[in-house]
VMD Tcl script that builds the backbone (N, CA, C; Angstrom):
set m [mol new atoms 201]
animate dup $m
set s [atomselect $m all]
$s set {name element resname resid chain x y z} {
  {N N UNK 1 A 1.115 -1.099 0.006}
  {CA C UNK 1 A -0.121 -0.158 -0.287}
  {C C UNK 1 A 0.698 1.214 -0.374}
  {N N UNK 2 A 0.705 2.200 -0.406}
  {CA C UNK 2 A 1.527 3.485 -0.840}
  {C C UNK 2 A 0.878 4.404 -0.384}
  {N N UNK 3 A 1.446 6.184 0.582}
  {CA C UNK 3 A 0.107 6.920 0.998}
  {C C UNK 3 A 0.969 7.635 0.389}
  {N N UNK 4 A 0.087 8.799 0.445}
  {CA C UNK 4 A 0.530 10.551 0.261}
  {C C UNK 4 A 0.020 11.149 1.101}
  {N N UNK 5 A 0.509 12.167 1.748}
  {CA C UNK 5 A 0.122 13.397 2.069}
  {C C UNK 5 A -0.072 14.540 1.536}
  {N N UNK 6 A -1.809 14.871 2.176}
  {CA C UNK 6 A -2.906 15.139 1.910}
  {C C UNK 6 A -3.458 17.001 2.365}
  {N N UNK 7 A -2.466 17.778 2.579}
  {CA C UNK 7 A -3.994 18.819 2.532}
  {C C UNK 7 A -5.181 18.806 2.881}
  {N N UNK 8 A -6.155 19.572 3.462}
  {CA C UNK 8 A -7.033 20.407 2.903}
  {C C UNK 8 A -8.357 19.699 3.416}
  {N N UNK 9 A -8.216 18.133 3.291}
  {CA C UNK 9 A -8.922 17.589 3.913}
  {C C UNK 9 A -9.918 18.146 5.553}
  {N N UNK 10 A -11.541 18.679 5.762}
  {CA C UNK 10 A -11.535 18.506 6.513}
  {C C UNK 10 A -12.971 18.014 7.374}
  {N N UNK 11 A -13.181 16.642 6.982}
  {CA C UNK 11 A -14.218 16.759 7.066}
  {C C UNK 11 A -14.554 15.073 6.288}
  {N N UNK 12 A -15.722 13.772 6.708}
  {CA C UNK 12 A -16.208 13.041 6.883}
  {C C UNK 12 A -15.902 12.653 5.159}
  {N N UNK 13 A -16.323 13.926 4.713}
  {CA C UNK 13 A -17.521 13.669 3.127}
  {C C UNK 13 A -15.994 14.492 2.392}
  {N N UNK 14 A -14.955 15.028 3.205}
  {CA C UNK 14 A -13.922 14.951 2.098}
  {C C UNK 14 A -13.361 13.729 1.633}
  {N N UNK 15 A -13.113 13.171 2.801}
  {CA C UNK 15 A -12.256 12.028 2.937}
  {C C UNK 15 A -12.683 11.216 1.978}
  {N N UNK 16 A -14.423 10.979 2.124}
  {CA C UNK 16 A -14.678 9.834 0.735}
  {C C UNK 16 A -15.593 10.149 0.004}
  {N N UNK 17 A -14.915 11.754 -0.718}
  {CA C UNK 17 A -15.293 11.897 -2.064}
  {C C UNK 17 A -13.544 11.984 -3.169}
  {N N UNK 18 A -12.877 12.175 -1.563}
  {CA C UNK 18 A -11.320 11.767 -2.195}
  {C C UNK 18 A -11.019 10.138 -2.737}
  {N N UNK 19 A -12.050 8.856 -1.965}
  {CA C UNK 19 A -11.687 7.311 -1.805}
  {C C UNK 19 A -12.811 7.287 -3.089}
  {N N UNK 20 A -14.280 7.303 -3.216}
  {CA C UNK 20 A -14.495 7.713 -4.545}
  {C C UNK 20 A -14.072 8.633 -6.321}
  {N N UNK 21 A -13.616 9.334 -6.015}
  {CA C UNK 21 A -13.085 9.405 -6.986}
  {C C UNK 21 A -11.714 8.421 -7.304}
  {N N UNK 22 A -11.381 8.121 -5.898}
  {CA C UNK 22 A -10.174 7.396 -7.129}
  {C C UNK 22 A -10.113 5.480 -7.132}
  {N N UNK 23 A -11.116 5.442 -6.706}
  {CA C UNK 23 A -11.295 4.009 -7.136}
  {C C UNK 23 A -11.568 4.308 -8.523}
  {N N UNK 24 A -12.668 4.416 -9.221}
  {CA C UNK 24 A -12.436 5.212 -10.314}
  {C C UNK 24 A -11.868 4.723 -11.332}
  {N N UNK 25 A -10.418 5.154 -10.773}
  {CA C UNK 25 A -8.859 5.501 -12.177}
  {C C UNK 25 A -8.555 3.843 -11.627}
  {N N UNK 26 A -9.065 3.475 -12.887}
  {CA C UNK 26 A -8.054 2.199 -13.193}
  {C C UNK 26 A -6.945 1.044 -12.403}
  {N N UNK 27 A -7.101 0.492 -11.821}
  {CA C UNK 27 A -5.290 -0.273 -11.206}
  {C C UNK 27 A -5.358 0.270 -10.696}
  {N N UNK 28 A -6.325 1.262 -9.180}
  {CA C UNK 28 A -6.319 2.029 -7.855}
  {C C UNK 28 A -7.229 1.126 -7.251}
  {N N UNK 29 A -7.099 0.299 -5.943}
  {CA C UNK 29 A -7.761 -0.637 -5.314}
  {C C UNK 29 A -7.895 0.224 -3.923}
  {N N UNK 30 A -8.352 -0.404 -2.726}
  {CA C UNK 30 A -8.463 -0.357 -1.307}
  {C C UNK 30 A -8.554 1.349 -1.122}
  {N N UNK 31 A -8.343 2.325 -1.228}
  {CA C UNK 31 A -8.951 3.367 -1.598}
  {C C UNK 31 A -9.067 4.165 0.323}
  {N N UNK 32 A -7.608 5.274 1.645}
  {CA C UNK 32 A -8.413 4.612 2.530}
  {C C UNK 32 A -7.748 6.473 2.662}
  {N N UNK 33 A -8.672 7.083 2.357}
  {CA C UNK 33 A -8.229 8.752 3.504}
  {C C UNK 33 A -8.391 9.049 4.423}
  {N N UNK 34 A -7.542 9.710 5.349}
  {CA C UNK 34 A -7.576 9.502 6.916}
  {C C UNK 34 A -6.855 11.600 7.394}
  {N N UNK 35 A -7.982 12.078 7.079}
  {CA C UNK 35 A -7.722 13.880 7.141}
  {C C UNK 35 A -7.130 14.352 8.802}
  {N N UNK 36 A -7.117 13.228 9.744}
  {CA C UNK 36 A -6.464 13.221 10.467}
  {C C UNK 36 A -4.963 13.748 10.516}
  {N N UNK 37 A -4.887 12.219 9.971}
  {CA C UNK 37 A -3.360 11.722 10.026}
  {C C UNK 37 A -2.399 12.414 8.373}
  {N N UNK 38 A -3.324 13.225 7.727}
  {CA C UNK 38 A -3.775 14.092 6.853}
  {C C UNK 38 A -2.702 12.951 5.701}
  {N N UNK 39 A -3.391 11.330 4.980}
  {CA C UNK 39 A -2.936 10.629 4.090}
  {C C UNK 39 A -3.715 10.138 3.392}
  {N N UNK 40 A -3.699 9.904 2.267}
  {CA C UNK 40 A -3.961 8.602 1.950}
  {C C UNK 40 A -3.888 7.396 1.211}
  {N N UNK 41 A -4.147 6.494 1.598}
  {CA C UNK 41 A -3.133 5.331 1.497}
  {C C UNK 41 A -4.029 4.583 -0.025}
  {N N UNK 42 A -3.623 3.954 -0.873}
  {CA C UNK 42 A -4.306 2.886 -1.770}
  {C C UNK 42 A -2.851 2.233 -2.638}
  {N N UNK 43 A -3.908 1.330 -2.537}
  {CA C UNK 43 A -3.344 -0.514 -3.753}
  {C C UNK 43 A -3.322 0.277 -5.220}
  {N N UNK 44 A -2.058 0.334 -6.080}
  {CA C UNK 44 A -2.992 0.674 -7.365}
  {C C UNK 44 A -1.180 -0.352 -8.565}
  {N N UNK 45 A -1.342 -0.137 -9.760}
  {CA C UNK 45 A -0.512 -0.873 -10.304}
  {C C UNK 45 A 0.711 -0.477 -10.296}
  {N N UNK 46 A 1.164 0.415 -10.369}
  {CA C UNK 46 A 3.072 1.322 -9.616}
  {C C UNK 46 A 3.053 1.773 -10.713}
  {N N UNK 47 A 2.185 2.339 -11.951}
  {CA C UNK 47 A 3.019 3.279 -12.857}
  {C C UNK 47 A 3.130 4.703 -12.809}
  {N N UNK 48 A 4.062 5.232 -13.738}
  {CA C UNK 48 A 3.378 6.826 -12.782}
  {C C UNK 48 A 2.597 7.653 -13.847}
  {N N UNK 49 A 1.908 6.700 -14.643}
  {CA C UNK 49 A 1.157 7.141 -15.425}
  {C C UNK 49 A -0.510 8.015 -14.470}
  {N N UNK 50 A -0.585 6.203 -13.928}
  {CA C UNK 50 A -1.936 6.087 -12.446}
  {C C UNK 50 A -1.045 7.262 -11.431}
  {N N UNK 51 A 0.186 7.219 -10.507}
  {CA C UNK 51 A 0.344 7.812 -10.183}
  {C C UNK 51 A 0.064 9.442 -10.529}
  {N N UNK 52 A 0.461 9.866 -11.677}
  {CA C UNK 52 A 0.238 11.547 -12.163}
  {C C UNK 52 A -1.933 11.099 -12.172}
  {N N UNK 53 A -2.160 10.448 -12.581}
  {CA C UNK 53 A -3.615 11.038 -12.296}
  {C C UNK 53 A -4.182 10.704 -11.192}
  {N N UNK 54 A -3.565 9.482 -10.032}
  {CA C UNK 54 A -3.704 10.063 -9.220}
  {C C UNK 54 A -3.958 11.517 -8.550}
  {N N UNK 55 A -2.994 12.113 -8.154}
  {CA C UNK 55 A -2.416 12.939 -7.799}
  {C C UNK 55 A -3.071 14.188 -8.578}
  {N N UNK 56 A -3.430 14.552 -9.642}
  {CA C UNK 56 A -4.336 15.073 -10.407}
  {C C UNK 56 A -6.293 15.249 -10.374}
  {N N UNK 57 A -6.213 13.727 -9.838}
  {CA C UNK 57 A -7.110 14.073 -9.282}
  {C C UNK 57 A -7.910 15.140 -8.114}
  {N N UNK 58 A -7.007 14.525 -6.998}
  {CA C UNK 58 A -6.574 14.624 -5.617}
  {C C UNK 58 A -6.765 16.242 -5.918}
  {N N UNK 59 A -5.976 17.401 -6.416}
  {CA C UNK 59 A -5.634 18.433 -6.620}
  {C C UNK 59 A -7.332 19.217 -8.194}
  {N N UNK 60 A -7.437 18.315 -8.446}
  {CA C UNK 60 A -8.928 18.438 -9.257}
  {C C UNK 60 A -10.264 18.928 -7.469}
  {N N UNK 61 A -10.470 18.214 -7.012}
  {CA C UNK 61 A -11.189 17.684 -5.484}
  {C C UNK 61 A -10.202 19.188 -4.607}
  {N N UNK 62 A -9.760 19.634 -4.592}
  {CA C UNK 62 A -9.134 21.064 -4.069}
  {C C UNK 62 A -8.305 20.171 -3.099}
  {N N UNK 63 A -7.756 19.970 -3.215}
  {CA C UNK 63 A -6.908 19.117 -1.486}
  {C C UNK 63 A -5.471 18.809 -2.402}
  {N N UNK 64 A -4.513 19.288 -1.432}
  {CA C UNK 64 A -3.252 18.892 -1.920}
  {C C UNK 64 A -2.215 17.925 -1.408}
  {N N UNK 65 A -1.241 17.512 -2.289}
  {CA C UNK 65 A -0.870 16.641 -2.132}
  {C C UNK 65 A 0.550 16.799 -1.689}
  {N N UNK 66 A 1.815 17.005 -0.759}
  {CA C UNK 66 A 2.548 17.420 -0.560}
  {C C UNK 66 A 3.649 16.357 -0.373}
  {N N UNK 67 A 4.538 16.974 -0.747}
  {CA C UNK 67 A 5.990 15.938 -0.916}
  {C C UNK 67 A 5.940 14.735 -2.356}
}
mol reanalyze $m
mol bondsrecalc $m
mol representation Tube
mol addrep $m
């Protein structure tokens, strides 16, 4: 499982919106967003293209991937 530090999630609804958006990406599964720890954990195919899609989707939702 991979973790990304993600800032800007303020509530349970934020976590759910990230989870729902990321599982729609092919090759992404088991998404867990945690606003208190400011992280999103997920499994994916390991490709750079998929990682770029994940980061772009998080950004599109109004949150920020840090690092």
